[in-house]
C-alpha positions in Angstrom: 78.0 77.1 79.2 77.2 79.5 76.3 74.0 81.6 76.5 72.5 79.7 73.5 73.0 76.4 75.3 71.3 77.7 78.5 68.2 78.8 76.5 67.9 75.4 74.8 68.3 73.6 78.1 65.7 75.7 79.9 62.6 74.0 78.5 60.4 73.3 81.5 58.0 75.3 83.6 56.3 74.6 86.9 52.5 75.1 86.5 50.9 76.4 89.7 47.3 76.7 88.3 45.3 76.8 85.1 42.1 78.7 84.2 39.7 79.1 81.3 40.3 82.9 81.2 43.3 85.1 81.6 41.6 87.4 84.2 41.1 84.5 86.6 44.8 83.6 86.2 45.9 87.2 86.9 43.6 87.3 90.0 45.2 84.0 91.3 48.6 85.7 91.1 47.4 88.8 92.8 46.3 86.7 95.8 49.8 85.2 96.2 53.1 86.2 97.7 54.6 89.1 95.7 58.1 87.5 96.1 57.1 84.6 93.8 57.8 85.2 90.1 54.7 84.0 88.3 53.6 84.7 84.8 50.6 83.8 82.7 51.0 81.8 79.5 48.4 80.4 77.1 48.6 76.6 76.7 47.9 74.7 73.5 44.8 73.4 75.1 43.4 77.0 75.4 43.9 77.1 79.2 45.7 80.0 80.8 48.5 78.6 82.9 50.2 80.3 85.9 53.8 79.2 85.6 57.2 79.7 87.1 60.3 79.2 85.0 61.7 78.4 82.5 64.0 75.8 84.1 66.5 73.3 82.7 66.7 69.7 83.7 69.6 70.3 86.1 67.7 73.0 87.9 64.6 70.8 88.2 66.7 68.0 89.6 68.1 70.3 92.3 64.6 71.6 93.1 63.2 68.0 93.3 65.9 66.9 95.7 65.1 69.9 98.0 61.3 69.0 98.0 60.4 71.9 95.7 57.5 70.2 93.8 54.7 70.3 96.2 51.4 71.5 94.7 53.0 72.0 91.3 52.8 70.4 87.9 55.8 70.3 85.5 55.1 71.1 81.9 57.2 71.3 78.8 57.7 74.6 77.0 56.2 72.9 73.9 52.9 72.8 75.8 52.7 76.6 75.6 51.7 78.8 72.6 54.5 81.3 71.8 
């Protein structure tokens, strides 16, 4: 698979939490396991989302089959402001 195809395919994020302000989102991350790769992104609805990803459909399918979606919400990259 070419690099460009991988970027196009990777269009989903797992949202762990959402907050009205960025500082609250950063504080949420600080209280979690440092091994997790979280980041804060502004959503189109003006909430600050704590997300993991991006993931492609194939990756999400593997994660789902391994029970990897507890306490998470899947969102599309189009929900985020770039």
